[in-house]
C-alpha positions, 0 to 999 in steps of 0.5 A, a space after each residue: 554840279 548843275 542843281 543851283 542851275 534848275 531853281 527857274 524851271 530850267 529844263 535839266 537835259 538843256 542845262 547839263 548839255 549847256 553846262 558840260 561844254 560850258 565847262 571846257 571853254 572857261 578861262 583862269 577865274 572865271 566862273 558861271 552865274 547863270 544859264 537860261 533855257 528856251 521853252 518853245 510852246 509846242 515842240 521844245 526838244 533842242 533848246 537854245 541857252 544863253 550862259 553868263 559867267 564873271 566875264 562873258 554872254 555865251 548864247 548856245 545854239 544846238 545842232 544836227 539834232 541835237 547832236 552838237 552845238 553852236 556857241 558865240 559868246 560877247 565878253 562884258 567890256 563890248 556889250 552896251 546894251 542889254 534888254 529884255 521884253 516880255 511877250 504874251 508866251 515868254 520873253 525875249 533877251 537880247 544884248 547889242 555890242 560895240 560893233 553893233 552886232 545884237 544877239 537875242 533868244 527869244 520864248 524864255 521863261 519870263 523868270 529867266 529872262 529877269 534873271 539874266 537882265 538883273 545879272 547882266 546889270 550887275 557885271 555891266 555896272 561891274 564893268 563900268 567900275 572896273 573902267 573907272 579905275 583903269 583910267 583913274 590910275 593911267 592919270 596918276 601914272 601920267 601926272 608923275 612918277 614915284 621916287 622912293 627917297 627913304 624907306 618910308 618915305 614917298 617923294 612924287 616927282 613932276 614930270 621933266 619940262 619939254 623943251 619948246 616945239 619948234 616952230 614948224 614952217 608954213 606947209 603948201 597947200 595942195 590941191 584938193 583931191 576927191 577922196 574914193 567912196 568907201 565901199 560899205 563893210 561887207 559884213 554890217 550890210 548883210 546883218 542890216 539885210 538880215 535884220 529888216 527881214 527879221 523885223 519884218 517877219 519874214 524869218 523866225 527869231 531862230 532863223 534869224 540867230 542861227 543866220 547870224 551865228 554863221 556871219 559872226 562865227 569868222 570875227 
């Protein structure tokens, strides 16, 4: 069952472990497209993995010395950007969501990172097309109702004219109140501080991913 996910130097044991967990998470009509496995240059006992389906991107991180595995997922409609960066050793694959959440895995074999990017672009394009069709259908529904007069003939009835709104009374200006200063979102601030630590090389990519998992798991 996992052979088709082993064509690009993936670690078979890691793929099998992720696949076993993944099949229990699939929803109706959801299919696995690709599985990528981290390959660290020295010790690679418990690699992170990324799985793409036709509905989601899932990041898997081993825990408890490989005895358990944590995951976090993002649906395609919430993903605004995917990015891959090739380095001297391997590549980094990152996704960014509409609420500015960011998740990535480093030390991916370059061929796997390229496949992740390719599949991601295809799914994003499919999501854009689906969104365009939904908006088109909504506009059609708003333009008028469908009335069937006789078999084989469909008449489009325009919407009934709406009565002109009654003039609104002139509002009495209220005294200007000072708006309280909104407190910054606690989660956003924590994510920014975590990103700053990572950008300044104060924590590793693995520590960054782990901390982000802990912050985002209660969303």
